[in-house]
N, CA, C and O of each residue as an XYZ file, in Angstrom:
608
protein
N       0.839     -1.185      0.000
C       0.000      0.000      0.000
C       0.876      1.237      0.000
O       1.927      1.274      0.639
N       0.440      2.219     -0.704
C       1.148      3.486     -0.799
C       0.984      4.245      0.519
O      -0.145      4.524      0.922
N       2.097      4.589      1.208
C       1.994      5.295      2.491
C       1.353      6.678      2.358
O       0.829      7.211      3.336
N       1.392      7.261      1.164
C       0.798      8.577      0.950
C      -0.694      8.491      0.628
O      -1.366      9.512      0.487
N      -1.189      7.302      0.517
C      -2.593      7.064      0.174
C      -3.405      6.901      1.456
O      -2.968      6.220      2.384
N      -4.587      7.521      1.515
C      -5.471      7.356      2.668
C      -6.085      5.968      2.619
O      -6.896      5.669      1.743
N      -5.695      5.126      3.560
C      -6.190      3.756      3.601
C      -7.586      3.730      4.204
O      -7.802      4.254      5.297
N      -8.539      3.121      3.495
C      -9.879      2.995      4.072
C      -9.816      2.227      5.394
O      -8.979      1.340      5.561
N     -10.678      2.561      6.305
C     -10.659      2.000      7.661
C     -10.811      0.483      7.689
O     -10.275     -0.172      8.583
N     -11.532     -0.083      6.729
C     -11.779     -1.528      6.759
C     -10.544     -2.355      6.361
O     -10.498     -3.552      6.644
N      -9.565     -1.751      5.723
C      -8.423     -2.496      5.192
C      -7.605     -3.173      6.291
O      -7.396     -4.383      6.197
N      -7.127     -2.475      7.328
C      -6.331     -3.163      8.359
C      -7.094     -4.319      9.026
O      -6.518     -5.375      9.292
N      -8.387     -4.112      9.293
C      -9.187     -5.169      9.917
C      -9.323     -6.367      8.973
O      -9.240     -7.518      9.403
N      -9.528     -6.092      7.709
C      -9.665     -7.169      6.725
C      -8.359     -7.939      6.583
O      -8.364     -9.167      6.489
N      -7.248     -7.222      6.567
C      -5.948     -7.895      6.482
C      -5.726     -8.773      7.705
O      -5.261     -9.905      7.573
N      -6.048     -8.275      8.885
C      -5.907     -9.072     10.113
C      -6.784    -10.314     10.068
O      -6.344    -11.404     10.431
N      -8.011    -10.149      9.628
C      -8.925    -11.299      9.516
C      -8.391    -12.312      8.526
O      -8.463    -13.517      8.766
N      -7.855    -11.832      7.412
C      -7.286    -12.709      6.385
C      -6.100    -13.484      6.954
O      -5.981    -14.691      6.744
N      -5.226    -12.785      7.673
C      -4.050    -13.437      8.261
C      -4.454    -14.503      9.277
O      -3.792    -15.535      9.393
N      -5.535    -14.255     10.011
C      -6.009    -15.238     10.989
C      -6.477    -16.532     10.330
O      -6.466    -17.590     10.959
N      -6.887    -16.449      9.071
C      -7.288    -17.659      8.346
C      -6.140    -18.652      8.229
O      -6.365    -19.855      8.095
N      -4.903    -18.146      8.280
C      -3.732    -18.982      8.087
C      -3.023    -19.337      9.394
O      -1.856    -19.730      9.387
N      -3.732    -19.198     10.508
C      -3.163    -19.543     11.806
C      -4.154    -20.402     12.571
O      -5.334    -20.471     12.225
N      -3.668    -21.047     13.600
C      -4.543    -21.820     14.488
C      -5.268    -22.957     13.793
O      -4.756    -23.540     12.838
N      -6.458    -23.268     14.274
C      -7.250    -24.394     13.782
C      -7.637    -24.241     12.314
O      -7.711    -25.231     11.586
N      -7.882    -23.021     11.881
C      -8.266    -22.802     10.486
C      -7.141    -23.148      9.524
O      -7.383    -23.388      8.341
N      -5.931    -23.173     10.019
C      -4.764    -23.386      9.170
C      -4.678    -24.821      8.654
O      -4.176    -25.041      7.552
N      -5.154    -25.799      9.419
C      -4.990    -27.203      9.042
C      -5.619    -27.539      7.691
O      -4.949    -28.153      6.860
N      -6.867    -27.169      7.434
C      -7.417    -27.481      6.110
C      -6.704    -26.722      4.992
O      -6.529    -27.250      3.894
N      -6.297    -25.491      5.270
C      -5.574    -24.721      4.259
C      -4.212    -25.345      3.980
O      -3.761    -25.367      2.834
N      -3.555    -25.851      5.018
C      -2.278    -26.542      4.829
C      -2.445    -27.727      3.894
O      -1.610    -27.957      3.019
N      -3.515    -28.474      4.075
C      -3.767    -29.647      3.233
C      -3.954    -29.226      1.776
O      -3.420    -29.864      0.869
N      -4.702    -28.167      1.556
C      -4.925    -27.673      0.197
C      -3.614    -27.189     -0.407
O      -3.317    -27.489     -1.563
N      -2.829    -26.447      0.360
C      -1.562    -25.918     -0.137
C      -0.581    -27.046     -0.435
O       0.104    -27.020     -1.457
N      -0.510    -28.043      0.458
C       0.404    -29.166      0.232
C       0.032    -29.944     -1.023
O       0.911    -30.469     -1.707
N      -1.263    -30.025     -1.337
C      -1.670    -30.767     -2.528
C      -1.302    -30.021     -3.805
O      -1.326    -30.595     -4.893
N      -0.963    -28.744     -3.671
C      -0.569    -27.984     -4.856
C       0.951    -27.979     -5.027
O       1.478    -27.259     -5.876
N       1.640    -28.763     -4.241
C       3.086    -28.866     -4.304
C       3.469    -30.350     -4.273
O       2.637    -31.211     -3.991
N       4.692    -30.620     -4.558
C       5.219    -31.964     -4.379
C       4.631    -33.023     -5.295
O       4.246    -32.755     -6.433
N       4.574    -34.239     -4.756
C       4.180    -35.404     -5.543
C       2.798    -35.274     -6.158
O       2.614    -35.560     -7.341
N       1.834    -34.848     -5.372
C       0.461    -34.735     -5.884
C       0.392    -33.800     -7.075
O      -0.275    -34.096     -8.066
N       1.075    -32.680     -6.981
C       1.037    -31.703     -8.056
C       1.698    -32.244     -9.316
O       1.186    -32.042    -10.417
N       2.814    -32.920     -9.170
C       3.495    -33.471    -10.338
C       2.623    -34.511    -11.017
O       2.536    -34.536    -12.245
N       1.978    -35.367    -10.243
C       1.097    -36.376    -10.837
C      -0.060    -35.718    -11.592
O      -0.387    -36.117    -12.709
N      -0.679    -34.701    -10.969
C      -1.788    -34.001    -11.649
C      -1.291    -33.270    -12.894
O      -1.955    -33.262    -13.930
N      -0.128    -32.663    -12.777
C       0.442    -31.931    -13.902
C       0.692    -32.880    -15.083
O       0.374    -32.552    -16.226
N       1.260    -34.049    -14.799
C       1.488    -35.028    -15.859
C       0.175    -35.459    -16.493
O       0.077    -35.583    -17.713
N      -0.817    -35.684    -15.671
C      -2.126    -36.102    -16.173
C      -2.723    -35.041    -17.097
O      -3.308    -35.370    -18.129
N      -2.575    -33.784    -16.728
C      -3.109    -32.683    -17.534
C      -2.337    -32.459    -18.835
O      -2.835    -31.807    -19.753
N      -1.122    -33.001    -18.908
C      -0.282    -32.845    -20.107
C      -0.125    -34.189    -20.819
O       0.967    -34.545    -21.261
N      -1.215    -34.916    -20.922
C      -1.243    -36.201    -21.643
C      -0.243    -37.216    -21.117
O       0.207    -38.088    -21.860
N       0.106    -37.113    -19.846
C       0.945    -38.122    -19.204
C       2.437    -37.982    -19.404
O       3.195    -38.817    -18.912
N       2.892    -36.945    -20.118
C       4.334    -36.775    -20.312
C       4.743    -35.301    -20.189
O       4.027    -34.395    -20.616
N       5.902    -35.103    -19.598
C       6.499    -33.761    -19.485
C       8.001    -33.905    -19.261
O       8.478    -34.933    -18.782
N       8.725    -32.864    -19.616
C      10.143    -32.813    -19.297
C      10.287    -32.226    -17.896
O       9.516    -31.347    -17.511
N      11.267    -32.704    -17.131
C      11.482    -32.157    -15.783
C      11.681    -30.645    -15.768
O      11.213    -29.966    -14.854
N      12.369    -30.120    -16.768
C      12.600    -28.669    -16.804
C      11.285    -27.908    -16.927
O      11.120    -26.847    -16.325
N      10.354    -28.445    -17.701
C       9.030    -27.802    -17.847
C       8.252    -27.888    -16.537
O       7.551    -26.945    -16.171
N       8.369    -29.002    -15.833
C       7.703    -29.143    -14.525
C       8.214    -28.080    -13.560
O       7.433    -27.436    -12.860
N       9.527    -27.905    -13.529
C      10.126    -26.910    -12.627
C       9.612    -25.522    -12.972
O       9.298    -24.727    -12.085
N       9.530    -25.237    -14.255
C       9.028    -23.945    -14.706
C       7.577    -23.737    -14.282
O       7.227    -22.683    -13.753
N       6.739    -24.740    -14.514
C       5.314    -24.631    -14.175
C       5.076    -24.510    -12.675
O       4.152    -23.823    -12.239
N       5.914    -25.179    -11.890
C       5.740    -25.160    -10.440
C       6.514    -24.038     -9.764
O       6.346    -23.802     -8.567
N       7.357    -23.348    -10.516
C       8.147    -22.273     -9.926
C       9.144    -22.785     -8.909
O       9.332    -22.181     -7.853
N       9.790    -23.910     -9.230
C      10.761    -24.492     -8.316
C      12.006    -24.881     -9.102
O      12.094    -24.623    -10.302
N      12.966    -25.500     -8.426
C      14.226    -25.854     -9.075
C      14.153    -27.238     -9.708
O      13.322    -28.069     -9.341
N      15.047    -27.462    -10.672
C      15.148    -28.778    -11.293
C      15.571    -29.823    -10.255
O      15.157    -30.980    -10.318
N      16.403    -29.393     -9.300
C      16.832    -30.298     -8.229
C      15.663    -30.781     -7.388
O      15.584    -31.961     -7.045
N      14.757    -29.870     -7.055
C      13.564    -30.241     -6.268
C      12.691    -31.205     -7.068
O      12.169    -32.175     -6.519
N      12.532    -30.940     -8.366
C      11.745    -31.819     -9.228
C      12.392    -33.197     -9.287
O      11.705    -34.214     -9.203
N      13.696    -33.228     -9.430
C      14.416    -34.497     -9.496
C      14.204    -35.325     -8.233
O      14.009    -36.539     -8.302
N      14.242    -34.670     -7.094
C      14.024    -35.353     -5.819
C      12.613    -35.953     -5.744
O      12.438    -37.094     -5.316
N      11.630    -35.183     -6.157
C      10.240    -35.662     -6.144
C      10.075    -36.812     -7.133
O       9.415    -37.807     -6.832
N      10.673    -36.674     -8.307
C      10.570    -37.736     -9.320
C      11.222    -39.033     -8.839
O      10.720    -40.120     -9.126
N      12.337    -38.928     -8.111
C      12.974    -40.125     -7.552
C      11.991    -40.881     -6.665
O      11.875    -42.103     -6.750
N      11.296    -40.149     -5.825
C      10.317    -40.759     -4.923
C       9.160    -41.384     -5.700
O       8.755    -42.513     -5.424
N       8.632    -40.642     -6.672
C       7.514    -41.153     -7.473
C       7.918    -42.373     -8.299
O       7.133    -43.305     -8.474
N       9.137    -42.356     -8.798
C       9.632    -43.477     -9.599
C       9.791    -44.719     -8.720
O       9.474    -45.830     -9.144
N      10.278    -44.528     -7.508
C      10.436    -45.650     -6.577
C       9.086    -46.276     -6.227
O       9.006    -47.471     -5.944
N       8.034    -45.471     -6.246
C       6.684    -45.960     -5.957
C       6.003    -46.538     -7.199
O       4.894    -47.064     -7.114
N       6.670    -46.437     -8.353
C       6.106    -46.962     -9.590
C       5.018    -46.087    -10.202
O       4.209    -46.566    -10.996
N       4.995    -44.810     -9.837
C       3.939    -43.917    -10.329
C       4.360    -43.136    -11.577
O       3.511    -42.659    -12.330
N       5.678    -43.008    -11.792
C       6.197    -42.373    -13.005
C       7.394    -43.184    -13.497
O       7.981    -43.977    -12.760
N       7.733    -42.960    -14.756
C       8.966    -43.529    -15.305
C       9.664    -42.431    -16.095
O       9.029    -41.495    -16.581
N      10.978    -42.562    -16.212
C      11.756    -41.601    -16.988
C      12.371    -42.330    -18.172
O      12.854    -43.456    -18.051
N      12.341    -41.662    -19.318
C      12.957    -42.245    -20.504
C      13.618    -41.141    -21.326
O      13.330    -39.958    -21.148
N      14.490    -41.542    -22.211
C      15.197    -40.585    -23.064
C      14.259    -40.118    -24.170
O      13.551    -40.916    -24.782
N      14.269    -38.822    -24.411
C      13.469    -38.215    -25.482
C      14.027    -38.677    -26.828
O      15.210    -38.492    -27.111
N      13.181    -39.269    -27.645
C      13.613    -39.771    -28.958
C      14.066    -38.646    -29.882
O      14.895    -38.859    -30.766
N      13.515    -37.438    -29.674
C      13.867    -36.296    -30.519
C      15.142    -35.583    -30.071
O      15.761    -34.854    -30.846
N      15.527    -35.800    -28.816
C      16.721    -35.153    -28.274
C      17.290    -36.078    -27.207
O      16.838    -36.061    -26.063
N      18.260    -36.866    -27.569
C      18.773    -37.916    -26.683
C      19.421    -37.365    -25.404
O      19.719    -38.131    -24.487
N      19.641    -36.056    -25.337
C      20.189    -35.458    -24.113
C      19.086    -35.091    -23.133
O      19.361    -34.674    -22.008
N      17.836    -35.247    -23.559
C      16.691    -34.804    -22.765
C      15.910    -36.002    -22.219
O      15.834    -37.057    -22.849
N      15.343    -35.811    -21.051
C      14.554    -36.848    -20.386
C      13.081    -36.466    -20.442
O      12.720    -35.295    -20.325
N      12.246    -37.470    -20.624
C      10.797    -37.272    -20.558
C      10.275    -38.118    -19.398
O      10.670    -39.271    -19.224
N       9.395    -37.533    -18.622
C       8.761    -38.246    -17.514
C       7.380    -38.682    -17.975
O       6.620    -37.895    -18.539
N       7.070    -39.943    -17.725
C       5.767    -40.489    -18.112
C       5.012    -40.968    -16.869
O       5.589    -41.536    -15.941
N       3.731    -40.723    -16.890
C       2.836    -41.225    -15.845
C       2.589    -42.704    -16.134
O       2.197    -43.054    -17.247
N       2.808    -43.565    -15.163
C       2.522    -44.991    -15.350
C       1.027    -45.237    -15.160
O       0.295    -44.339    -14.742
N       0.578    -46.442    -15.465
C      -0.831    -46.789    -15.236
C      -1.189    -46.631    -13.762
O      -2.262    -46.130    -13.428
N      -0.280    -47.063    -12.877
C      -0.530    -46.887    -11.438
C      -0.571    -45.416    -11.063
O      -1.354    -45.006    -10.206
N       0.281    -44.620    -11.713
C       0.271    -43.173    -11.462
C      -1.043    -42.553    -11.889
O      -1.586    -41.704    -11.182
N      -1.569    -42.967    -13.049
C      -2.846    -42.451    -13.534
C      -3.976    -42.848    -12.585
O      -4.867    -42.046    -12.305
N      -3.935    -44.079    -12.094
C      -4.946    -44.524    -11.131
C      -4.883    -43.693     -9.853
O      -5.914    -43.342     -9.278
N      -3.678    -43.384     -9.420
C      -3.480    -42.564     -8.222
C      -4.076    -41.175     -8.430
O      -4.766    -40.663     -7.549
N      -3.818    -40.559     -9.586
C      -4.362    -39.240     -9.905
C      -5.893    -39.292     -9.892
O      -6.548    -38.432     -9.303
N      -6.443    -40.297    -10.537
C      -7.901    -40.425    -10.604
C      -8.515    -40.585     -9.211
O      -9.562    -40.005     -8.921
N      -7.867    -41.368     -8.355
C      -8.371    -41.565     -6.996
C      -8.286    -40.274     -6.185
O      -9.222    -39.935     -5.460
N      -7.175    -39.554     -6.301
C      -7.029    -38.280     -5.590
C      -8.049    -37.263     -6.082
O      -8.626    -36.527     -5.282
N      -8.275    -37.217     -7.383
C      -9.274    -36.298     -7.945
C     -10.668    -36.651     -7.431
O     -11.453    -35.767     -7.090
N     -10.965    -37.934     -7.380
C     -12.273    -38.378     -6.884
C     -12.452    -37.954     -5.429
O     -13.499    -37.424     -5.058
N     -11.433    -38.186     -4.608
C     -11.497    -37.807     -3.187
C     -11.671    -36.291     -3.036
O     -12.490    -35.828     -2.242
N     -10.899    -35.537     -3.797
C     -10.961    -34.075     -3.710
C     -12.331    -33.567     -4.131
O     -12.910    -32.710     -3.463
N     -12.852    -34.092     -5.237
C     -14.173    -33.658     -5.707
C     -15.263    -34.017     -4.698
O     -16.179    -33.227     -4.469
N     -15.172    -35.191     -4.102
C     -16.155    -35.579     -3.080
C     -16.080    -34.645     -1.882
O     -17.102    -34.171     -1.386
N     -14.862    -34.386     -1.422
C     -14.651    -33.508     -0.281
C     -15.186    -32.109     -0.571
O     -15.923    -31.538      0.233
N     -14.805    -31.560     -1.733
C     -15.261    -30.224     -2.094
C     -16.774    -30.199     -2.276
O     -17.432    -29.227     -1.905
N     -17.315    -31.248     -2.838
C     -18.763    -31.331     -3.015
C     -19.501    -31.271     -1.685
O     -20.533    -30.610     -1.564
N     -18.962    -31.969     -0.690
C     -19.573    -31.953      0.642
C     -19.532    -30.548      1.242
O     -20.518    -30.077      1.809
N     -18.391    -29.889      1.112
C     -18.248    -28.540      1.665
C     -19.193    -27.571      0.953
O     -19.900    -26.800      1.602
N     -19.203    -27.613     -0.383
C     -20.079    -26.715     -1.139
C     -21.551    -27.005     -0.874
O     -22.373    -26.089     -0.876
N     -21.887    -28.262     -0.646
C     -23.277    -28.596     -0.322
C     -23.680    -27.965      1.013
O     -24.789    -27.451      1.157
N     -22.765    -28.010      1.985
C     -23.042    -27.371      3.281
C     -23.136    -25.861      3.144
O     -23.929    -25.226      3.839
N     -22.337    -25.276      2.255
C     -22.373    -23.822      2.051
C     -23.650    -23.394      1.334
O     -24.135    -22.280      1.533
N     -24.185    -24.264      0.513
C     -25.360    -23.923     -0.278
C     -24.958    -23.325     -1.613
O     -23.826    -22.874     -1.790
N     -25.898    -23.325     -2.555
C     -25.589    -22.882     -3.915
C     -25.146    -21.426     -3.971
O     -24.136    -21.114     -4.600
N     -25.874    -20.550     -3.334
C     -25.580    -19.122     -3.413
C     -24.197    -18.799     -2.844
O     -23.400    -18.123     -3.494
N     -23.911    -19.284     -1.623
C     -22.609    -19.019     -1.004
C     -21.475    -19.674     -1.794
O     -20.397    -19.094     -1.921
N     -21.707    -20.867     -2.321
C     -20.671    -21.564     -3.099
C     -20.310    -20.771     -4.344
O     -19.133    -20.568     -4.643
N     -21.323    -20.326     -5.062
C     -21.066    -19.540     -6.276
C     -20.382    -18.215     -5.939
O     -19.470    -17.782     -6.643
N     -20.829    -17.578     -4.863
C     -20.238    -16.305     -4.445
C     -18.785    -16.504     -4.007
O     -17.922    -15.687     -4.328
N     -18.514    -17.586     -3.279
C     -17.152    -17.894     -2.854
C     -16.235    -18.047     -4.066
O     -15.157    -17.454     -4.105
N     -16.653    -18.830     -5.045
C     -15.831    -19.055     -6.236
C     -15.642    -17.752     -7.010
O     -14.544    -17.468     -7.489
N     -16.700    -16.966     -7.131
C     -16.609    -15.684     -7.833
C     -15.614    -14.760     -7.140
O     -14.766    -14.153     -7.795
N     -15.716    -14.655     -5.814
C     -14.824    -13.761     -5.070
C     -13.383    -14.269     -5.061
O     -12.444    -13.480     -5.169
N     -13.210    -15.570     -4.935
C     -11.856    -16.125     -4.961
C     -11.217    -15.879     -6.323
O     -10.039    -15.530     -6.405
N     -11.981    -16.057     -7.376
C     -11.471    -15.789     -8.726
C     -11.054    -14.324     -8.848
O      -9.968    -14.022     -9.344
N     -11.907    -13.430     -8.402
C     -11.593    -11.985     -8.459
C     -10.344    -11.676     -7.636
O      -9.473    -10.933     -8.090
N     -10.250    -12.234     -6.446
C      -9.097    -12.025     -5.573
C      -7.819    -12.489     -6.272
O      -6.820    -11.769     -6.277
N      -7.845    -13.681     -6.858
C      -6.649    -14.227     -7.504
C      -6.254    -13.433     -8.746
O      -5.065    -13.259     -9.014
N      -7.229    -12.952     -9.501
C      -6.937    -12.111    -10.665
C      -6.230    -10.840    -10.206
O      -5.223    -10.439    -10.790
N      -6.760    -10.204     -9.158
C      -6.157     -8.967     -8.660
C      -4.763     -9.207     -8.076
O      -3.850     -8.413     -8.299
N      -4.601    -10.301     -7.329
C      -3.276    -10.630     -6.790
C      -2.292    -10.815     -7.937
O      -1.173    -10.306     -7.887
N      -2.707    -11.542     -8.968
C      -1.830    -11.769    -10.108
C      -1.459    -10.455    -10.796
O      -0.313    -10.272    -11.206
N      -2.413     -9.552    -10.923
C      -2.130     -8.242    -11.532
C      -1.086     -7.483    -10.714
O      -0.181     -6.866    -11.276
N      -1.212     -7.529     -9.400
C      -0.261     -6.825     -8.541
C       1.117     -7.489     -8.586
O       2.141     -6.809     -8.526
N       1.136     -8.794     -8.689
C       2.421     -9.498     -8.819
C       3.101     -9.090    -10.123
O       4.305     -8.839    -10.149
N       2.329     -9.024    -11.198
C       2.872     -8.615    -12.497
C       3.436     -7.198    -12.434
O       4.478     -6.916    -13.026
N       2.754     -6.314    -11.721
C       3.208     -4.921    -11.594
C       4.546     -4.844    -10.849
O       5.391     -4.004    -11.157
N       4.726     -5.740     -9.858
C       5.950     -5.721     -9.043
C       7.161     -6.294     -9.777
O       8.296     -6.100     -9.340
N       6.937     -6.982    -10.866
C       8.067     -7.628    -11.572
C       8.663     -6.735    -12.604
O       9.615     -7.124    -13.281
């Protein structure tokens, strides 16, 4: 916020309320959502969304992390039989990661669980609140992204 700008009175209270969402008991469900957007789960979903194959460098780019971190996650996933790595036929110096059948089953099961969980929550919220929540979250994320772009 610009220090020379008159801040509306509701802003500090809203920021405090927002910060409280990420502490205490409320933090646990948010932690679960955030963790699912990182690490093994994210790589499996990402592969599924890209027809089951991606290069590690592209994964790092999409996730905003290092190739080393991706390599570590892929080692774990490969040991579990959820992905395999092979040499790119078009560029023998490049590796392609493929989702295995077990990996695809894992993605499908996680998606099913997530959709069921979200469905239960949205059902409790009701149609109006659910739609309003999604609308406001979308608006919030668009604005955050715009501000991030301005800072770069």
